[in-house]
C-alpha positions as CSV (number, residue, x, y, z in Angstrom):
1,M,104.5,117.0,116.8
2,S,103.9,119.2,120.0
3,R,105.6,116.7,122.2
4,L,108.9,117.7,120.5
5,K,110.7,120.6,121.6
6,P,113.4,122.8,120.1
7,Y,117.3,122.1,120.9
8,T,118.9,124.0,123.9
9,K,121.5,125.7,121.6
10,Y,121.5,126.9,118.4
11,Q,124.4,128.1,116.5
12,P,124.3,130.3,113.6
13,V,124.6,129.3,109.8
14,N,125.4,131.3,106.9
15,Y,123.3,129.8,104.0
16,D,120.2,130.8,102.1
17,Y,118.1,127.8,103.3
18,V,119.1,127.1,107.1
19,S,119.6,129.6,109.1
20,Q,120.7,127.9,112.4
21,L,121.7,124.3,113.6
22,P,121.3,123.0,116.9
23,E,124.9,122.7,118.5
24,G,127.0,120.2,117.5
25,W,125.5,120.0,113.8
26,Q,127.4,120.3,110.6
27,L,126.6,121.9,106.9
28,L,129.2,120.0,104.7
29,P,129.2,119.7,100.9
30,N,127.8,116.6,99.3
31,I,131.5,115.9,98.1
32,A,132.4,115.3,101.8
33,I,129.2,112.8,102.6
34,F,129.1,111.4,99.3
35,R,131.2,109.5,96.6
36,E,129.8,108.3,93.3
37,R,129.3,104.9,92.8
38,I,130.4,103.8,89.0
39,E,130.5,99.9,88.8
40,R,129.3,97.9,85.8
41,G,129.2,94.6,84.3
42,F,127.3,92.8,86.8
43,D,124.6,91.8,83.8
44,N,122.7,88.9,86.4
45,E,121.4,91.3,89.2
46,E,118.3,92.3,89.6
47,L,116.6,95.4,88.0
48,L,116.0,98.1,90.4
49,S,113.7,101.3,89.9
50,V,114.1,104.8,91.7
51,T,110.4,106.3,92.0
52,I,108.9,109.2,93.2
53,G,106.4,107.6,95.4
54,K,108.4,105.0,97.3
55,G,112.2,105.3,96.4
56,V,114.2,102.7,95.8
57,I,112.3,99.3,94.5
58,R,112.3,96.3,92.6
59,Q,111.2,96.8,89.2
60,S,109.5,93.7,89.3
61,E,106.9,95.6,91.7
62,I,106.1,98.2,88.7
63,D,102.6,97.4,87.6
64,I,103.3,99.0,84.3
65,K,106.7,98.7,83.1
66,K,108.9,98.4,80.3
67,D,110.4,95.0,79.2
68,S,114.2,95.1,79.3
69,S,115.2,91.6,79.2
70,N,116.5,91.8,76.0
71,E,118.8,94.6,76.8
72,D,122.2,95.5,76.9
73,K,123.1,95.9,80.3
74,S,126.6,96.2,80.2
75,K,126.4,99.8,81.2
76,Y,123.8,99.4,84.2
77,K,125.0,100.2,87.4
78,L,125.3,98.6,90.3
79,I,123.7,99.5,93.7
80,K,124.4,97.9,96.9
81,V,122.5,97.9,100.4
82,G,122.4,101.0,102.0
83,D,123.7,102.9,98.8
84,I,121.3,106.0,98.0
85,A,120.1,106.4,94.1
86,Y,118.4,109.5,92.3
87,N,117.1,109.9,88.7
88,R,119.1,112.8,87.2
89,M,116.0,114.0,85.9
90,R,113.7,113.6,88.0
91,M,115.7,114.7,91.9
92,W,113.8,117.8,91.8
93,Q,110.6,115.9,92.2
94,G,111.7,113.3,94.7
95,A,112.7,110.6,92.7
96,L,115.0,108.9,94.7
97,G,115.7,107.2,97.9
98,Y,117.9,104.0,100.3
99,S,118.0,101.4,98.8
100,E,117.1,97.9,100.6
101,Y,118.2,95.9,97.7
102,Q,121.2,95.2,95.7
103,G,120.8,94.9,92.2
104,I,121.8,97.3,89.0
105,T,119.6,100.1,87.7
106,S,119.6,102.7,84.7
107,P,122.4,104.4,83.6
108,A,120.6,107.3,83.9
109,Y,120.5,107.0,87.6
110,V,123.4,108.6,90.3
111,V,124.1,105.9,92.9
112,L,126.0,107.5,96.1
113,K,127.7,105.6,98.5
114,P,128.8,106.9,102.1
115,R,132.6,108.8,102.3
116,M,131.8,109.0,106.1
117,E,130.1,107.1,108.7
118,I,126.6,108.2,108.2
119,N,123.0,106.7,108.9
120,Q,122.1,106.9,105.0
121,R,118.4,106.6,106.1
122,F,118.5,110.2,107.5
123,F,119.3,111.7,104.2
124,H,116.7,109.6,102.8
125,Y,114.6,111.1,104.7
126,M,116.3,114.7,103.9
127,F,116.5,115.0,100.6
128,R,113.1,113.4,99.7
129,T,111.8,116.3,101.8
130,G,109.8,119.5,99.7
131,F,112.9,122.3,101.0
132,Y,115.4,119.6,99.9
133,T,113.9,118.7,96.4
134,N,113.7,122.6,95.3
135,Y,116.9,123.3,96.6
136,S,118.5,120.6,93.9
137,K,116.0,122.0,91.4
138,R,118.6,125.2,91.2
139,F,121.5,122.9,90.6
140,S,119.8,121.0,87.5
141,Y,120.5,122.2,84.1
142,G,117.9,121.9,81.1
143,I,115.7,124.0,78.9
144,V,112.6,122.9,80.4
145,D,111.4,121.3,83.6
146,D,111.1,118.0,81.9
147,Q,114.5,118.5,80.7
148,L,116.2,119.1,84.0
149,S,119.3,117.2,85.2
150,L,121.3,116.8,88.0
151,R,124.7,115.5,87.8
152,Y,126.8,114.3,90.4
153,V,129.2,117.1,89.3
154,D,126.6,119.4,90.3
155,F,125.0,117.2,93.5
156,K,128.6,117.6,94.9
157,R,128.6,121.0,95.1
158,M,125.2,121.3,97.3
159,Y,125.6,121.3,101.1
160,S,123.4,118.8,103.3
161,I,123.0,119.4,106.9
162,V,124.9,116.4,109.5
163,P,123.8,115.8,112.8
164,P,126.4,113.8,114.6
165,L,126.1,110.1,114.1
166,E,123.7,109.0,117.4
167,T,121.5,111.8,116.6
168,Q,121.0,110.7,113.0
169,N,120.1,107.2,114.8
170,A,117.6,108.4,116.5
171,I,115.7,110.7,114.1
172,V,115.6,107.6,111.4
173,A,114.2,105.9,114.6
174,Y,111.6,108.1,115.1
175,L,110.7,108.9,111.7
176,D,110.4,105.3,110.5
177,R,107.8,104.8,113.2
178,K,105.9,108.2,113.1
179,T,106.0,107.5,109.1
180,Q,104.8,104.4,109.2
181,Q,102.1,104.7,111.5
182,I,101.1,108.0,109.4
183,Q,101.2,106.0,106.2
184,G,98.5,103.0,108.2
185,F,96.5,106.2,108.4
186,I,96.7,106.8,105.2
187,A,95.6,103.3,103.6
188,K,92.8,103.3,105.9
189,K,91.4,106.3,104.6
190,E,92.3,105.4,100.8
191,R,90.3,102.1,101.3
192,L,87.6,103.7,103.0
193,I,87.2,106.2,99.6
194,E,87.6,102.8,97.7
195,L,84.6,101.4,99.3
196,L,82.5,104.5,99.2
197,E,83.1,104.6,95.8
198,E,82.0,101.3,95.2
199,E,78.7,102.1,97.1
200,K,78.2,105.6,95.0
201,D,78.6,103.1,92.0
202,S,76.5,100.7,92.8
203,V,73.4,103.4,93.1
204,I,74.4,104.9,90.2
205,Y,74.2,101.3,88.3
206,K,70.5,100.7,89.9
207,I,69.4,104.7,88.9
208,I,70.6,103.9,85.2
209,K,69.3,100.5,84.5
210,F,66.0,101.0,86.3
211,G,65.1,104.3,86.4
212,I,63.2,105.7,89.7
213,N,59.4,104.6,88.2
214,K,58.7,101.7,90.7
215,N,55.7,100.6,87.8
216,H,58.3,100.2,84.7
217,Q,57.4,97.0,82.6
218,Y,60.5,96.0,81.5
219,K,61.9,94.5,78.2
220,E,65.2,92.3,77.3
221,S,67.7,94.8,76.7
222,G,69.0,92.5,73.8
223,V,72.5,92.8,75.5
224,S,73.5,89.6,77.2
225,W,75.1,91.3,80.2
226,L,73.0,93.9,80.6
227,G,69.4,92.3,80.9
228,E,66.6,93.8,80.8
229,I,65.7,97.7,81.0
230,P,62.4,99.5,81.4
231,K,59.7,98.7,78.3
232,D,59.2,102.4,77.3
233,W,63.5,103.1,76.9
234,K,65.6,103.2,74.0
235,I,68.7,101.9,73.7
236,R,70.8,104.4,70.9
237,H,74.2,104.8,69.7
238,F,76.2,107.4,71.1
239,G,77.3,108.3,67.7
240,W,73.5,109.0,66.8
241,E,72.5,111.2,70.2
242,V,76.0,113.1,70.9
243,I,78.8,114.9,69.2
244,I,81.9,113.2,69.9
245,Q,84.8,115.8,69.7
246,E,88.6,114.5,70.6
247,G,90.9,117.1,71.2
248,P,93.5,117.7,68.3
249,G,97.0,116.5,67.7
250,I,99.2,119.2,69.5
251,M,103.1,118.4,69.9
252,A,105.5,119.3,72.5
253,F,107.0,121.8,70.2
254,D,103.8,123.6,70.0
255,F,104.5,124.4,73.6
256,K,104.4,128.3,74.7
257,N,105.3,130.0,77.7
258,D,101.7,131.8,77.2
259,G,98.7,132.3,75.2
260,V,95.7,130.0,74.8
261,P,95.7,127.4,77.7
262,L,96.1,124.0,76.5
263,L,94.0,121.6,79.0
264,R,95.6,118.3,80.3
265,I,94.3,115.4,81.9
266,S,95.8,116.7,85.3
267,G,93.1,119.3,85.0
268,M,90.0,117.3,85.2
269,K,90.9,115.6,88.9
270,N,87.7,117.3,90.2
271,E,84.1,117.5,89.2
272,I,84.8,120.8,87.5
273,A,87.6,121.1,85.1
274,D,90.7,123.5,85.8
275,L,93.6,124.5,84.4
276,E,96.0,122.6,86.7
277,G,99.2,121.6,85.0
278,C,98.3,123.1,81.3
279,N,100.7,124.7,78.6
280,Y,99.9,127.3,76.4
281,L,99.5,127.9,72.6
282,E,100.2,130.2,70.2
283,P,96.3,132.3,70.0
284,Q,97.3,132.9,66.1
285,K,97.9,129.0,65.7
286,V,94.9,128.3,67.8
287,K,92.9,130.8,65.4
288,T,94.0,129.8,62.4
289,K,94.1,125.4,63.0
290,W,92.4,124.6,66.5
291,Y,89.6,127.2,66.7
292,H,86.6,125.2,66.1
293,F,88.1,122.9,69.4
294,K,87.6,125.8,71.9
295,L,86.0,124.4,75.4
296,F,83.0,126.1,76.5
297,E,81.6,126.5,80.1
298,G,79.2,123.3,80.9
299,D,80.9,121.2,78.5
300,I,80.9,117.7,79.2
301,I,84.7,116.0,78.7
302,I,86.1,112.8,79.4
303,S,89.3,110.9,79.4
304,C,89.9,108.1,76.9
305,S,93.3,107.0,77.8
306,A,95.0,106.3,80.9
307,S,92.3,106.5,83.6
308,T,89.3,106.0,81.5
309,D,86.5,106.8,84.1
310,I,87.4,110.1,84.6
311,V,84.6,113.1,83.5
312,C,83.9,116.2,84.3
313,T,82.8,119.4,83.6
314,V,84.4,122.2,82.0
315,G,84.3,125.3,84.3
316,K,84.6,128.8,84.3
317,E,88.7,128.8,84.7
318,A,88.9,126.3,81.8
319,E,86.4,128.2,79.5
320,G,88.0,129.1,75.5
321,A,90.8,126.5,76.5
322,I,92.1,123.8,73.9
323,P,91.7,120.3,75.0
324,Y,94.7,118.1,74.5
325,T,94.6,114.7,72.7
326,G,93.1,112.2,74.8
327,I,90.2,114.5,76.0
328,I,86.6,114.0,74.5
329,R,84.1,116.6,74.1
330,L,80.4,115.3,74.2
331,T,77.7,117.4,73.0
332,P,73.8,116.0,73.1
333,R,72.9,116.2,69.1
334,V,69.7,118.3,69.6
335,N,70.2,120.3,72.3
336,G,68.6,118.8,75.3
337,R,65.5,117.9,73.5
338,R,66.4,114.1,73.7
339,L,69.0,113.8,76.0
340,L,70.1,116.1,78.7
341,K,74.0,117.1,79.2
342,E,73.6,115.6,83.1
343,Y,72.0,113.1,82.6
344,L,74.9,112.1,79.8
345,K,77.6,112.9,82.5
346,I,75.6,110.3,84.8
347,Y,75.6,107.7,82.4
348,I,79.0,107.7,82.0
349,K,80.1,107.3,85.6
350,S,78.1,103.9,85.4
351,K,78.9,100.5,85.3
352,I,77.0,100.4,82.4
353,Y,79.2,102.7,80.3
354,Q,82.1,101.4,82.0
355,Q,81.3,97.8,81.4
356,Q,81.5,98.7,77.2
357,V,85.1,100.4,77.9
358,E,86.2,97.1,79.3
359,L,84.2,95.1,77.0
360,L,86.4,97.0,74.4
361,K,90.0,96.5,75.7
362,A,89.8,92.7,76.6
363,G,91.4,90.7,74.9
364,S,93.3,93.5,72.9
365,T,95.6,95.9,73.7
366,I,93.7,99.0,73.2
367,Q,94.4,101.4,76.0
368,H,93.3,104.5,74.5
369,Y,89.3,104.8,72.8
370,G,88.4,107.4,70.5
371,P,85.6,108.5,69.1
372,T,85.2,105.6,65.9
373,H,85.5,103.5,69.4
374,L,82.4,105.6,71.0
375,K,80.1,106.0,68.3
376,G,79.3,102.6,68.3
377,F,78.8,102.2,72.5
378,F,75.3,102.1,73.2
379,L,73.3,104.0,75.3
380,L,70.0,103.9,77.3
381,L,67.9,106.8,76.5
382,P,64.7,107.6,78.9
383,E,62.2,110.1,78.1
384,I,63.4,114.0,79.3
385,N,61.5,113.8,81.8
386,E,62.4,110.9,83.4
387,Q,65.7,112.0,82.9
388,E,65.2,114.8,84.9
389,L,64.0,112.7,87.7
390,I,66.7,110.4,87.5
391,I,69.5,113.7,87.5
392,K,67.4,114.7,90.8
393,S,67.6,111.2,92.3
394,A,71.0,110.6,91.7
395,R,72.1,113.9,93.2
396,S,70.3,113.1,96.3
397,E,71.6,109.5,96.6
398,T,74.9,110.2,96.0
399,E,75.5,113.7,98.2
400,I,76.0,111.7,100.9
401,I,78.8,109.7,100.0
402,D,80.4,112.7,97.7
403,K,80.6,114.4,101.7
404,A,82.3,111.5,103.1
405,I,84.8,111.0,100.2
406,L,85.9,114.8,100.5
407,K,86.0,114.5,104.2
408,A,88.5,111.0,103.2
409,Q,90.5,112.9,100.8
410,T,90.9,116.0,102.8
411,E,92.4,113.8,105.9
412,I,94.6,112.2,103.5
413,E,95.8,115.6,102.0
414,K,96.4,116.8,106.2
415,A,98.3,113.5,107.2
416,K,100.8,114.2,103.9
417,E,101.2,117.8,104.9
418,Y,101.8,116.7,108.9
419,Q,104.3,114.3,107.4
420,E,106.0,116.4,105.1
421,S,106.3,119.5,107.8
422,L,107.0,116.9,110.6
423,I,110.3,115.4,108.3
424,T,111.4,118.9,107.5
425,Q,111.3,120.7,111.3
426,I,113.1,117.1,112.6
427,V,116.3,117.0,110.1
428,T,116.7,120.9,110.1
429,G,116.8,120.8,113.7
430,Q,113.6,122.7,114.3
431,L,112.6,119.9,116.8
432,K,114.4,117.6,118.7
433,V,113.7,113.7,118.9
434,P,114.5,111.8,122.5
435,E,118.4,110.5,122.0
436,K,117.8,107.2,122.5
437,A,115.7,105.1,120.0
438,N,114.2,103.4,123.4
439,A,112.8,106.0,124.9
440,Y,109.5,106.2,122.9
441,L,109.4,102.9,121.9
442,G,106.2,101.1,123.4
443,Q,104.3,104.7,123.5
444,N,101.2,105.6,121.1
445,I,102.7,108.1,119.2
446,A,99.2,110.3,118.6
447,L,98.6,111.9,114.7
448,G,98.5,115.3,116.1
449,M,96.6,116.2,113.0
450,V,93.8,113.9,112.7
451,A,91.0,115.7,111.5
452,E,88.4,113.9,113.1
453,P,88.0,109.5,113.8
454,E,86.3,107.5,110.9
455,T,82.6,107.3,113.0
456,A,82.7,111.0,112.0
457,Y,81.8,110.1,108.6
458,P,78.3,110.3,107.4
459,V,76.5,106.3,106.9
460,R,73.8,106.1,104.5
461,Q,71.1,104.1,106.0
């Protein structure tokens, strides 16, 4: 980004999200740039979807999607190549994009076609920036965020930055190349994280299945896919050793603007649970209905829906919160005399536990498992002193891997922040790209934000 310089001349602009623009650029109402495309009756066209992550894509590319093959598509809207479509309920979150396909999409989407000569992909980049999605939120109407809707009648009152067409083309060419490079960098880091996670899983599996005592004698576990286990270990059902409590059934109408926090799965992204994305509940209702669900610092909680491998410890911030449905608290029954919390947490992360989840889901439609299922899971149970040694060994063996994962995750976040900042500064005219697209083609445009090369990662010997 340091190679790009500002424009030589600017003109003042009297608008809230921009105070100046390069000379020759305009700020125009969207009604002057786009008209709404409302064309129906193309039932045989391909189904398209508008996503937050990728913009307009074929619906067949979505891994989990509703089967709409039998629905009446007479009201579905036509999208042509070059149109921009947005989800009225999710425009403020970035659910919009330029369409590379012709097809039809839900009536809930707004389809835009150019009213003047423009490069639509310039607006694809601008509309997906944080500053513009936040701007669109102000024109969206609804009681709560989940109900906000941006109608075309409101979209057309918004204003957009319009550079000269030649400049739009140069910006698009530059950003296409630059974002492709950044996304390639992110993909490599994501693959690195996958490999590191696989290595971590392998380490934990070996420790949990065989322990750390090399002098163990072994016996058949009685479980066909598990094989032998240390002779002095026990196999116990979860229900015998663990108190299993799922969060109460709480509905959206129970949500309040403040009060007792309701812990969501979004707060379980890290080792320590926090209150990210939480809702709130009325204190009096919690006291009379849900008090015994309150979480304590150090509690182990797992997700039993969506991503079934999420397990973490309740942190100080989340103490006193109520867990939402789909979150299960696990508490050893005998105060750590037969089962240590930390050993239980490591065990849940192991392939031995996850295999039981997969067997439960195999050949069925189960995506959510609850206390009833979990009680029947088996638990490999060494003596307490060996559990302590396993905990110590697992920490030591996985520490270096965790550091490498955190490093890669940090670099991914930096790359995303860099991309967002770069696009924002270019589409708002703060930085100038070469006017001719071929002025930088063939150059190796370096990622200015790259933290360190991959070789800087610690490697386990």
